[in-house]
N, C-alpha and C positions, 0 to 999 in steps of 0.2 A: 502496500501499499503506500508505503513512502516514498519509493521510487516515482512511480506516476505524479503524486502530489506535489515530488521536489522537480520535475522533469515539466510538471504544468506552471509551477511558478516562475523556473528560469526560464520558459518560451513568453511567460507572460510580460518579465522583466524585458525581454531580448525585444518586445512588439510582435509575436508572433501568436495571434488573439486561436487563431486556425487550431494549432499543435497543441496553446495553452488548453482550451475548450477541451480538445479532445485526450489529453494526459489528464485532465480534471475528470472528466466523466470516468474513466477508468478510478481516477481516485475516490471518487463517490459512491462505486460499485464496490469496489473494494470496502468502504468503512460500512456500506448497508450491511455488507456480508458477516460482519465481528459478530461476534457473541456478545451478549450484555454482559458486562463485569465492572466489577466497581475494586478500585480505581479503573477508570475507561484502559484500554490499549492504546486509545489512540487520541491523542490531545486536539488536536488540529481541524479543526470543520473543513472539509474538503470545499463542502459546496458554498460556505464565505467567498473560498474564491475561484471555485466555479461560478459563480455569480459576475464578482467583478471583472471576468473574461468576458461574459456575455455584455454586460455594460459597455464595455470596451468596444466588442463589437457592434454596437447599436443593436442586438437582439432585448430589447426591451422586455418585453411580454414574456420570453424564457428568465431572465433572469429575474422577473419578477416571481414567474415560478418558484424557482429554486430560493430564493430566498423564504419564500412560504412555506417550503417542504425544510426548510434549516428552523425555521419558526414552529414547526409541528414537533421537532424533535427536541430541540433547547426554546422551549417559549421565553420570550422577552430577552433573546441575545442580542444585544444591543447593537454588533459587529450585523447580525441578521435585519436588525429592524433598519440600520443607517441603510445596507443598501437596497432593501426593500425602498423606504423612501425613494433614494435615487433613481429607482425603477420606474415608481410611477409619476414622480416629476418631468423625467425624461419623455413620458408617454401624456404627460397634460391633463393627470387625474390628480391637481394639485388640491383639492380636500380630501381625498383620501390620502395623498402625501402627509397632510399638515398631521391629519389624527395620526399617521405613523409616528411622524417630527414626536409630536409631545409623548407618545409611548417612549421612543428610543429617549429622549430626554430623560424621564422618569427611570431608565433602565442605567442608561451611562451617568445619572448625578452620582458625585462621589471617585467620578473615575480619574486617573492623574494622566490620560491619555487622552489627547485630542483625535477624535479620528479624520481623515482625508479621506476621499475616495480611491487615491490612489494607491493608498496605504497598506488596505486591509490586507 
């Protein structure tokens, strides 16, 4: 699982969106195949990175779905809410984005890191 995740992140940093999306889809599938365990076997949510790659590729509906799927697995994840808001704004769904923005602010309150779309 680490290999496609890292290859996807490297492709994303190199500006190879198609390569990043392909690798990160593999990472998401591998992450989904993991058995439940505590502590989790993998801490880096692959969907967040896939969502960013889809945003960069201007596939906003797909990015929206990826972030919504991440929120099903990790409710009120600040990173997923941040990405979902960006996907909604890109689709001109401002009222939905505003509601998600409020949820993000609550989820991210007290965090010591400022999220930026490119740094997710």
